[in-house]
C-alpha positions, 0 to 999 in steps of 0.5 A: 500500500502506498504512502498516500492512502496510509496518510489519508487513513491516518488523517481520517482516524485522527479526525474521528478521534477528535470528534469522538472526544469533543464535548460538543459531539458526545452524542453524535452517532458513530455512522455520522462520525465515520461519514464526516471523517471519510469512511463509507462504512461504520463497521469498517471505521469501527474495525480501523479505529480499534486496530489503530488505537487498541480501544473501542469507540465507546471507551474512547468517549468514556475517557473523554467524558472523564476529562482525560486529555487526548494526550494522556490516552495514547500513553495508556495504549502504547503496549498495543500492537503496531497498526497494520493496514 
């Protein structure tokens, strides 16, 4: 896989991570988050997110609701296996 698709996916996942953690978007449906960030399928988005960040979407939102900063979250999942596309 080339660098451009990988970069696009990385940006899409970062977009989703920000939306899911945003206090303004806590009730935004997963399908809407996926679409806004460029994913055509919510299930594909869910699998990619879990593979990239080693956490579920609901866990990510829970962490954000508990006021943990986004910068702290990756430190908690550093033991995750490397992302493979």
